[in-house]
DSSP file (Angstrom, degrees, kcal/mol; ACC not computed):
  #  RESIDUE AA STRUCTURE BP1 BP2  ACC     N-H-->O    O-->H-N    N-H-->O    O-->H-N    TCO  KAPPA ALPHA  PHI   PSI    X-CA   Y-CA   Z-CA
    1    1 A M     >        0   0    0      0, 0.0     4,-2.5     0, 0.0     5,-0.2   0.000 360.0 360.0 360.0 -36.4  -35.3  -30.8    5.5
    2    2 A I  H  >  +     0   0    0      1,-0.2     4,-2.3     2,-0.2     5,-0.1   0.904 360.0  49.9 -61.6 -40.3  -34.4  -34.2    4.0
    3    3 A I  H  > S+     0   0    0      2,-0.2     4,-2.6     1,-0.2    -1,-0.2   0.911 109.2  52.4 -63.3 -41.4  -36.7  -35.9    6.4
    4    4 A A  H  > S+     0   0    0      1,-0.2     4,-2.3     2,-0.2    -2,-0.2   0.913 109.9  47.9 -61.3 -42.7  -39.5  -33.4    5.5
    5    5 A I  H  X S+     0   0    0     -4,-2.5     4,-2.7     2,-0.2    -1,-0.2   0.891 109.4  54.2 -66.0 -38.1  -39.0  -34.2    1.8
    6    6 A F  H  X S+     0   0    0     -4,-2.3     4,-1.7     1,-0.2    -2,-0.2   0.947 110.0  46.5 -59.2 -48.0  -39.1  -37.9    2.6
    7    7 A Y  H  X S+     0   0    0     -4,-2.6     4,-0.7     1,-0.2    -1,-0.2   0.891 111.8  52.3 -61.5 -38.2  -42.4  -37.5    4.4
    8    8 A L  H >< S+     0   0    0     -4,-2.3     3,-0.7     1,-0.2     4,-0.4   0.913 109.3  47.8 -65.2 -41.3  -43.7  -35.5    1.5
    9    9 A T  H 3< S+     0   0    0     -4,-2.7     3,-0.4     1,-0.2    -1,-0.2   0.792 113.4  48.6 -71.4 -25.3  -42.7  -38.1   -1.1
   10   10 A Q  H 3< S+     0   0    0     -4,-1.7    -1,-0.2    -5,-0.2    -2,-0.2   0.582  93.4  81.2 -83.6 -10.4  -44.3  -40.8    1.0
   11   11 A A    X<  -     0   0    0     -4,-0.7     3,-2.2    -3,-0.7     2,-0.4   0.700  68.3-173.4 -74.1 -20.4  -47.5  -38.7    1.4
   12   12 A N  T 3  S-     0   0    0     -3,-0.4    31,-0.3    -4,-0.4    -1,-0.2  -0.476  72.7 -19.4  61.1-117.8  -49.0  -39.6   -1.9
   13   13 A K  T 3  S+     0   0    0     -2,-0.4    -1,-0.3    30,-0.1     3,-0.1   0.267 107.8 120.0-104.7  12.0  -52.1  -37.4   -2.2
   14   14 A N  S <  S-     0   0    0     -3,-2.2    29,-1.0     1,-0.1     2,-0.6  -0.239  80.8 -86.0 -72.2 164.0  -52.4  -36.7    1.5
   15   15 A N  B  >  -A   42   0A   0     27,-0.2     4,-1.7     1,-0.2     3,-0.2  -0.608  37.7-155.2 -70.0 115.2  -52.3  -33.2    2.9
   16   16 A Y  H  > S+     0   0    0     25,-0.7     4,-2.6    -2,-0.6     5,-0.2   0.823  89.2  59.6 -69.7 -30.2  -48.6  -32.6    3.4
   17   17 A S  H  > S+     0   0    0     24,-0.5     4,-2.4    21,-0.3    -1,-0.2   0.922 107.2  47.1 -61.6 -42.6  -49.0  -30.0    6.1
   18   18 A K  H  > S+     0   0    0     -3,-0.2     4,-1.9     2,-0.2    -2,-0.2   0.906 111.3  51.5 -64.8 -42.0  -50.8  -32.6    8.3
   19   19 A I  H  X S+     0   0    0     -4,-1.7     4,-0.7     1,-0.2    -2,-0.2   0.926 112.8  44.7 -62.7 -45.1  -48.1  -35.2    7.6
   20   20 A L  H >< S+     0   0    0     -4,-2.6     3,-0.8     1,-0.2    -1,-0.2   0.914 113.4  49.8 -66.4 -41.6  -45.3  -32.8    8.6
   21   21 A K  H 3< S+     0   0    0     -4,-2.4    -1,-0.2     1,-0.2    -2,-0.2   0.798 112.3  48.8 -68.3 -27.0  -47.1  -31.6   11.7
   22   22 A D  H 3< S+     0   0    0     -4,-1.9     2,-0.7    -5,-0.2    -1,-0.2   0.559  85.0 105.0 -86.8  -9.1  -47.9  -35.2   12.8
   23   23 A A    X<  -     0   0    0     -3,-0.8     3,-1.1    -4,-0.7    -4,-0.0  -0.627  50.4-168.9 -81.5 111.9  -44.3  -36.4   12.3
   24   24 A S  T 3  S+     0   0    0     -2,-0.7    -1,-0.2     1,-0.2    -4,-0.0   0.644  80.6  64.0 -74.6 -14.1  -42.7  -36.7   15.7
   25   25 A T  T 3  S+     0   0    0    -22,-0.0    -1,-0.2     2,-0.0     2,-0.1   0.391  74.5 120.2 -92.2   4.3  -39.2  -37.2   14.3
   26   26 A L    <   -     0   0    0     -3,-1.1    -6,-0.0    -6,-0.2    -5,-0.0  -0.412  63.0-123.1 -72.2 144.2  -39.0  -33.7   12.7
   27   27 A S     >  -     0   0    0     -2,-0.1     4,-2.2     1,-0.1     5,-0.2  -0.304  32.2-100.7 -73.5 166.3  -36.2  -31.4   13.8
   28   28 A P  H  > S+     0   0    0      0, 0.0     4,-1.8     0, 0.0     5,-0.1   0.882 125.5  52.2 -56.4 -37.8  -37.1  -28.0   15.2
   29   29 A E  H  > S+     0   0    0      1,-0.2     4,-1.9     2,-0.2     5,-0.1   0.906 109.2  48.4 -66.4 -41.1  -36.2  -26.4   11.8
   30   30 A E  H  > S+     0   0    0      1,-0.2     4,-2.4     2,-0.2    -1,-0.2   0.850 108.4  54.5 -67.5 -33.8  -38.5  -28.8   10.0
   31   31 A K  H  X S+     0   0    0     -4,-2.2     4,-1.7     2,-0.2    -1,-0.2   0.872 105.8  52.8 -66.4 -36.0  -41.3  -28.1   12.5
   32   32 A K  H  X S+     0   0    0     -4,-1.8     4,-0.8     2,-0.2    -2,-0.2   0.917 109.6  49.3 -62.5 -42.4  -40.9  -24.4   11.7
   33   33 A L  H >X S+     0   0    0     -4,-1.9     3,-1.1     1,-0.2     4,-0.8   0.931 108.9  52.0 -61.1 -46.4  -41.3  -25.2    8.0
   34   34 A A  H >< S+     0   0    0     -4,-2.4     3,-0.6     1,-0.3    -1,-0.2   0.842 102.7  60.4 -60.3 -34.0  -44.4  -27.3    8.7
   35   35 A A  H 3< S+     0   0    0     -4,-1.7    -1,-0.3     1,-0.2    -2,-0.2   0.763 108.9  41.8 -67.8 -25.0  -46.0  -24.4   10.6
   36   36 A V  H << S+     0   0    0     -3,-1.1    -1,-0.2    -4,-0.8    -2,-0.2   0.485  86.5 110.4-103.1  -3.0  -45.9  -22.1    7.5
   37   37 A L  S << S-     0   0    0     -4,-0.8     2,-0.1    -3,-0.6    -3,-0.0  -0.498  78.7-107.0 -71.4 139.0  -47.0  -24.6    4.9
   38   38 A P    >   -     0   0    0      0, 0.0     3,-0.8     0, 0.0   -21,-0.3  -0.420  21.2-142.7 -65.0 139.9  -50.4  -23.9    3.5
   39   39 A S  T 3  S+     0   0    0      1,-0.2   -21,-0.2    -2,-0.1   -22,-0.1   0.578  92.2  64.0 -83.6  -8.3  -52.9  -26.4    4.7
   40   40 A D  T 3  S+     0   0    0    -25,-0.1     2,-0.3   -23,-0.1    -1,-0.2   0.291  85.8  91.7 -98.7  11.6  -54.9  -26.7    1.5
   41   41 A K    <   -     0   0    0     -3,-0.8   -25,-0.7     2,-0.0   -24,-0.5  -0.735  55.5-159.0-106.7 154.6  -52.0  -28.1   -0.6
   42   42 A T  B >   -A   15   0A   0     -2,-0.3     3,-1.9   -27,-0.2     4,-0.4  -0.709  40.9 -93.7-119.7 174.9  -51.1  -31.7   -1.4
   43   43 A V  G >  S+     0   0    0    -29,-1.0     3,-1.6   -31,-0.3   -30,-0.1   0.835 122.3  66.1 -57.5 -33.0  -47.9  -33.3   -2.5
   44   44 A D  G 3  S+     0   0    0      1,-0.3    -1,-0.3   -32,-0.2   -31,-0.1   0.693  95.6  58.0 -64.6 -17.0  -49.2  -33.0   -6.1
   45   45 A D  G <  S+     0   0    0     -3,-1.9    -1,-0.3     2,-0.0     2,-0.2   0.573  87.7 100.9 -87.3 -10.2  -48.9  -29.3   -5.7
   46   46 A L    <   -     0   0    0     -3,-1.6     2,-0.4    -4,-0.4    -3,-0.0  -0.504  49.1-169.1 -82.0 142.4  -45.2  -29.3   -4.9
   47   47 A I        -     0   0    0     -2,-0.2     2,-0.5    32,-0.0    32,-0.2  -0.991  16.6-147.1-123.3 121.2  -42.4  -28.5   -7.4
   48   48 A H  E     -b   79   0B   0     30,-2.2    32,-3.2    -2,-0.4     2,-0.6  -0.754   6.6-154.5 -90.8 131.3  -39.0  -29.4   -6.0
   49   49 A W  E     -b   80   0B   0     -2,-0.5     2,-0.6    30,-0.2    32,-0.2  -0.927   7.2-166.4-108.9 120.1  -36.2  -27.2   -7.2
   50   50 A C  E     -b   81   0B   0     30,-3.5    32,-2.5    -2,-0.6     2,-0.6  -0.922   1.2-164.4-110.0 117.4  -32.7  -28.8   -7.2
   51   51 A M  E     -b   82   0B   0     -2,-0.6    32,-0.2    30,-0.2    30,-0.1  -0.903   2.7-164.9-104.8 123.1  -29.8  -26.4   -7.5
   52   52 A I  E     -b   83   0B   0     30,-3.0    32,-2.9    -2,-0.6     2,-0.2  -0.907   7.8-154.6-111.2 108.0  -26.5  -28.1   -8.4
   53   53 A P  E     +b   84   0B   0      0, 0.0     2,-0.3     0, 0.0    32,-0.2  -0.529  17.9 172.8 -80.8 148.2  -23.4  -26.0   -7.9
   54   54 A M        +     0   0    0     30,-2.4    32,-0.4    -2,-0.2    71,-0.1  -0.991  22.4 159.3-151.8 149.4  -20.3  -26.6   -9.9
   55   55 A V  S    S-     0   0    0     -2,-0.3    31,-0.1    30,-0.2    38,-0.1   0.490  89.6  -5.4-126.7 -68.3  -16.9  -25.0  -10.4
   56   56 A N  S    S+     0   0    0     36,-0.0    -2,-0.0    29,-0.0    29,-0.0   0.275  90.7 136.5-116.2   9.1  -14.4  -27.5  -11.7
   57   57 A E        -     0   0    0      1,-0.1    39,-0.1     2,-0.1     2,-0.1  -0.208  53.2-116.2 -62.3 150.1  -16.4  -30.7  -11.6
   58   58 A S     >  -     0   0    0      1,-0.1     4,-2.0    38,-0.0     5,-0.2  -0.312  22.5-108.2 -80.5 166.0  -16.2  -33.0  -14.6
   59   59 A Y  H  > S+     0   0    0      1,-0.2     4,-3.4     2,-0.2     5,-0.2   0.900 118.9  58.3 -57.7 -41.5  -19.0  -33.9  -16.9
   60   60 A E  H  > S+     0   0    0      1,-0.2     4,-2.4     2,-0.2    -1,-0.2   0.893 105.3  48.6 -60.6 -41.1  -19.1  -37.4  -15.4
   61   61 A I  H  > S+     0   0    0      2,-0.2     4,-1.8     1,-0.2    -1,-0.2   0.950 116.3  42.4 -63.4 -49.0  -19.7  -36.1  -11.9
   62   62 A L  H  X S+     0   0    0     -4,-2.0     4,-2.6     1,-0.2     5,-0.3   0.894 112.6  54.5 -66.1 -39.2  -22.6  -33.8  -13.0
   63   63 A H  H  X S+     0   0    0     -4,-3.4     4,-3.0     1,-0.2     5,-0.2   0.937 108.0  48.7 -59.2 -47.6  -24.0  -36.5  -15.3
   64   64 A D  H  X S+     0   0    0     -4,-2.4     4,-1.9    -5,-0.2    -1,-0.2   0.879 112.0  50.0 -62.0 -37.9  -24.2  -39.0  -12.4
   65   65 A T  H  X S+     0   0    0     -4,-1.8     4,-1.5     2,-0.2    -2,-0.2   0.953 115.7  40.3 -64.9 -50.6  -25.9  -36.4  -10.2
   66   66 A V  H  X S+     0   0    0     -4,-2.6     4,-2.2     1,-0.2    -2,-0.2   0.882 113.5  54.9 -68.1 -38.1  -28.5  -35.5  -12.8
   67   67 A D  H  X S+     0   0    0     -4,-3.0     4,-2.0    -5,-0.3    -1,-0.2   0.878 104.0  54.9 -63.4 -37.5  -29.0  -39.1  -13.9
   68   68 A A  H  < S+     0   0    0     -4,-1.9     4,-0.3    -5,-0.2    -1,-0.2   0.896 108.6  48.7 -62.3 -39.5  -29.7  -40.1  -10.3
   69   69 A L  H >< S+     0   0    0     -4,-1.5     3,-1.2     1,-0.2     5,-0.2   0.909 109.2  53.1 -65.2 -41.0  -32.5  -37.4  -10.2
   70   70 A K  H 3< S+     0   0    0     -4,-2.2    -2,-0.2     1,-0.3    -1,-0.2   0.861 108.2  50.7 -60.5 -36.5  -33.8  -38.8  -13.5
   71   71 A K  T 3< S+     0   0    0     -4,-2.0    -1,-0.3    -5,-0.1    -2,-0.2   0.468  87.5 110.8 -83.6  -1.5  -34.0  -42.3  -12.1
   72   72 A S  S <  S-     0   0    0     -3,-1.2     4,-0.1    -4,-0.3    -3,-0.0  -0.241  76.8-123.2 -68.7 163.4  -35.9  -41.2   -9.0
   73   73 A N  S    S+     0   0    0      2,-0.1     2,-0.2     3,-0.0    -1,-0.1   0.250  76.7 112.7 -92.6  14.2  -39.5  -42.2   -8.6
   74   74 A Y  S    S-     0   0    0     -5,-0.2     2,-0.7     1,-0.1     5,-0.1  -0.564  87.1 -92.6 -82.9 149.8  -40.7  -38.6   -8.3
   75   75 A D    >   -     0   0    0     -2,-0.2     3,-2.2     1,-0.2    34,-0.1  -0.502  37.1-154.4 -62.3 107.6  -42.8  -37.1  -11.0
   76   76 A L  G >  S+     0   0    0     -2,-0.7    33,-2.1     1,-0.3     3,-1.4   0.722  89.0  67.3 -64.7 -22.1  -40.1  -35.5  -13.2
   77   77 A S  G 3  S+     0   0    0      1,-0.3    -1,-0.3    31,-0.3    31,-0.1   0.685 101.4  50.5 -70.4 -15.1  -42.4  -32.9  -14.6
   78   78 A K  G <  S+     0   0    0     -3,-2.2   -30,-2.2    31,-0.1     2,-0.5   0.075  92.7  93.1-107.3  21.6  -42.5  -31.5  -11.0
   79   79 A L  E <   -b   48   0B   0     -3,-1.4    31,-1.3   -32,-0.2    30,-1.0  -0.969  55.7-167.3-118.9 118.9  -38.7  -31.4  -10.7
   80   80 A A  E     -bc  49 110B   0    -32,-3.2   -30,-3.5    -2,-0.5     2,-0.4  -0.897   7.1-168.4-105.2 131.6  -36.9  -28.2  -11.6
   81   81 A I  E     -bc  50 111B   0     29,-2.8    31,-2.1    -2,-0.5     2,-0.4  -0.979   9.6-177.8-126.4 130.1  -33.1  -28.4  -11.9
   82   82 A T  E     -bc  51 112B   0    -32,-2.5   -30,-3.0    -2,-0.4     2,-0.6  -0.993  15.0-152.5-124.1 124.7  -30.6  -25.5  -12.2
   83   83 A V  E     -bc  52 113B   0     29,-2.3    31,-2.0    -2,-0.4     2,-0.6  -0.873  17.9-154.7 -94.4 122.4  -26.9  -26.2  -12.7
   84   84 A N  E     +bc  53 114B   0    -32,-2.9   -30,-2.4    -2,-0.6     2,-0.2  -0.873  17.6 175.6-109.2 115.0  -25.1  -23.2  -11.2
   85   85 A G  E     - c   0 115B   0     29,-2.9    31,-3.1    -2,-0.6     2,-0.5  -0.620  32.7-105.7-113.0 172.1  -21.6  -22.4  -12.5
   86   86 A E  E >   - c   0 116B   0    -32,-0.4     3,-1.7    29,-0.2     7,-0.2  -0.852  16.9-143.0 -98.8 129.5  -19.0  -19.7  -11.9
   87   87 A A  G >  S+     0   0    0     29,-2.7     3,-1.7    -2,-0.5     4,-0.2   0.800 101.0  66.6 -61.0 -28.3  -18.6  -17.2  -14.7
   88   88 A A  G 3  S+     0   0    0     28,-0.5    -1,-0.3     1,-0.3     3,-0.1   0.730 108.7  38.3 -65.1 -20.2  -14.9  -17.2  -14.0
   89   89 A K  G <> S+     0   0    0     -3,-1.7     4,-2.7     1,-0.1    -1,-0.3  -0.135  80.5 135.1-116.9  33.8  -14.9  -20.8  -15.3
   90   90 A K  H <>  +     0   0    0     -3,-1.7     4,-3.1     1,-0.2     5,-0.3   0.855  65.5  53.7 -55.9 -44.5  -17.4  -20.2  -18.1
   91   91 A E  H  > S+     0   0    0      1,-0.2     4,-1.7     2,-0.2    -1,-0.2   0.936 114.2  41.5 -60.8 -47.3  -15.6  -22.1  -20.8
   92   92 A H  H  > S+     0   0    0      2,-0.2     4,-1.9    -3,-0.2    -1,-0.2   0.937 115.4  51.7 -63.9 -46.1  -15.4  -25.3  -18.7
   93   93 A F  H  X S+     0   0    0     -4,-2.7     4,-3.3    -7,-0.2    -2,-0.2   0.937 109.5  48.1 -57.5 -49.5  -18.9  -24.9  -17.4
   94   94 A L  H  X S+     0   0    0     -4,-3.1     4,-2.5     1,-0.2    -1,-0.2   0.835 108.0  55.0 -65.4 -32.2  -20.4  -24.4  -20.9
   95   95 A S  H  X S+     0   0    0     -4,-1.7     4,-1.0    -5,-0.3    -1,-0.2   0.907 114.2  41.1 -66.7 -38.5  -18.6  -27.5  -22.3
   96   96 A V  H  X S+     0   0    0     -4,-1.9     4,-2.2     2,-0.2     3,-0.3   0.923 114.1  52.9 -70.2 -45.2  -20.1  -29.6  -19.4
   97   97 A W  H  X S+     0   0    0     -4,-3.3     4,-3.5     1,-0.2     5,-0.3   0.901 103.2  56.5 -59.6 -43.1  -23.5  -27.9  -19.7
   98   98 A K  H  X S+     0   0    0     -4,-2.5     4,-1.9     1,-0.2    -1,-0.2   0.880 109.6  46.2 -58.6 -38.6  -23.8  -28.6  -23.5
   99   99 A K  H  X S+     0   0    0     -4,-1.0     4,-1.6    -3,-0.3    -1,-0.2   0.912 114.3  47.5 -69.4 -42.5  -23.4  -32.3  -22.9
  100  100 A L  H  X S+     0   0    0     -4,-2.2     4,-3.1     1,-0.2     5,-0.3   0.935 112.0  50.0 -62.5 -46.0  -25.8  -32.3  -20.0
  101  101 A E  H  X S+     0   0    0     -4,-3.5     4,-2.0     1,-0.2    -1,-0.2   0.899 107.0  54.9 -61.2 -41.2  -28.4  -30.3  -22.0
  102  102 A K  H  < S+     0   0    0     -4,-1.9    -1,-0.2    -5,-0.3    -2,-0.2   0.887 118.4  34.0 -59.8 -39.7  -28.1  -32.7  -25.0
  103  103 A E  H  < S+     0   0    0     -4,-1.6    -2,-0.2    -3,-0.1    -1,-0.2   0.840 129.4  29.8 -85.8 -34.6  -28.9  -35.7  -22.8
  104  104 A F  H >X S+     0   0    0     -4,-3.1     3,-2.1    -5,-0.2     4,-0.6   0.484  78.5 123.1-112.3  -3.1  -31.4  -34.3  -20.2
  105  105 A D  T 3< S+     0   0    0     -4,-2.0     7,-0.0    -5,-0.3    -4,-0.0  -0.399  85.1  16.3 -61.4 131.0  -33.2  -31.5  -22.0
  106  106 A G  T 34 S+     0   0    0      2,-0.2    -1,-0.3    -2,-0.1    -2,-0.1   0.352 100.6  98.2  88.9  -5.8  -37.0  -32.2  -21.9
  107  107 A V  T <4 S+     0   0    0     -3,-2.1     2,-0.2   -30,-0.0    -2,-0.1   0.871  82.2  42.4 -79.9 -38.3  -36.6  -34.8  -19.1
  108  108 A F  S  < S-     0   0    0     -4,-0.6   -31,-0.3   -31,-0.1    -2,-0.2  -0.581  89.9-108.2-107.8 166.1  -37.6  -32.5  -16.2
  109  109 A G  S    S+     0   0    0    -33,-2.1     2,-0.3   -30,-1.0   -29,-0.2   0.845 109.7   7.7 -60.5 -33.1  -40.2  -29.8  -15.7
  110  110 A Y  E     +c   80   0B   0    -31,-1.3   -29,-2.8     2,-0.0     2,-0.3  -0.968  66.8 173.5-150.5 132.8  -37.4  -27.3  -15.9
  111  111 A F  E     +c   81   0B   0     -2,-0.3     2,-0.2   -31,-0.2   -29,-0.2  -0.897  27.7 120.6-145.7 110.9  -33.7  -27.8  -16.7
  112  112 A N  E     -c   82   0B   0    -31,-2.1   -29,-2.3    -2,-0.3     2,-0.3  -0.850  42.4-121.8-154.6-174.2  -31.4  -24.8  -17.1
  113  113 A Y  E     -c   83   0B   0    -31,-0.3     2,-0.3    -2,-0.2   -29,-0.2  -0.918   7.7-155.3-137.8 164.1  -28.3  -23.1  -15.8
  114  114 A T  E     -c   84   0B   0    -31,-2.0   -29,-2.9    -2,-0.3     2,-0.5  -0.961  10.9-144.7-132.7 154.8  -27.0  -19.9  -14.2
  115  115 A L  E     -c   85   0B   0     -2,-0.3     2,-0.5   -31,-0.2   -29,-0.2  -0.991  16.0-142.5-120.6 126.5  -23.6  -18.4  -14.2
  116  116 A H  E     -c   86   0B   0    -31,-3.1   -29,-2.7    -2,-0.5     2,-0.5  -0.769   7.6-147.6 -92.3 123.0  -22.5  -16.5  -11.1
  117  117 A E        -     0   0    0     -2,-0.5     2,-0.2   -31,-0.2   -31,-0.0  -0.786  23.5-121.9 -88.2 127.3  -20.4  -13.4  -11.6
  118  118 A L        -     0   0    0     -2,-0.5     6,-0.1     2,-0.1    -1,-0.0  -0.482  16.8-137.6 -71.2 134.2  -18.0  -12.9   -8.7
  119  119 A A    >   -     0   0    0     -2,-0.2     3,-2.0     4,-0.1    -1,-0.0  -0.511  33.9-101.6 -78.9 160.0  -18.2   -9.6   -6.8
  120  120 A P  T 3  S+     0   0    0      0, 0.0    -1,-0.1     0, 0.0    -2,-0.1   0.804 122.4  45.0 -56.0 -30.6  -14.8   -8.0   -6.0
  121  121 A D  T 3  S+     0   0    0      2,-0.1     2,-0.3     0, 0.0    -3,-0.0   0.283  97.2  96.0 -98.9  11.9  -14.9   -9.3   -2.4
  122  122 A E    <   -     0   0    0     -3,-2.0     2,-0.3     3,-0.0    -4,-0.1  -0.677  62.4-139.7-101.7 155.1  -16.0  -12.9   -3.2
  123  123 A M    >   -     0   0    0     -2,-0.3     3,-1.6     1,-0.0    -4,-0.1  -0.859  37.1 -91.7-108.6 150.9  -14.0  -16.0   -3.7
  124  124 A I  T 3  S+     0   0    0     -2,-0.3   -69,-0.1     1,-0.2    -1,-0.0  -0.296 109.8  21.9 -62.4 138.9  -14.8  -18.6   -6.3
  125  125 A G  T 3         0   0    0    -71,-0.1    -1,-0.2     1,-0.1   -70,-0.0   0.462 360.0 360.0  85.4   2.3  -17.1  -21.4   -5.3
  126  126 A K    <         0   0    0     -3,-1.6    -2,-0.1     0, 0.0    -1,-0.1   0.504 360.0 360.0 -65.4 360.0  -18.6  -19.4   -2.4
């Protein structure tokens, strides 16, 4: 998938389905992806959704991750970011999230969080 995204970001305004289908270095999984992409879309139609999981990570770790996305050369209005935390660690998560939100709110097309409630048979961080 990373190779596919690389080709997509290099595609400029070209038809991304054609670029993926023409790429001889794609893995079998990436070729499956290319086969189902609509042929009438371009890179400008894509919105990349980045989900960042966290349990006990510090603000600094999350900050560096989100900041790296901010510094990318991708159109940030087409980048959606969700920071995904564990409800069992809600207090820590919200303290980190508030700092992230203060610095990065309005930078991306979408920037929000989710809290995962553990089911009885789940382990934290799953």
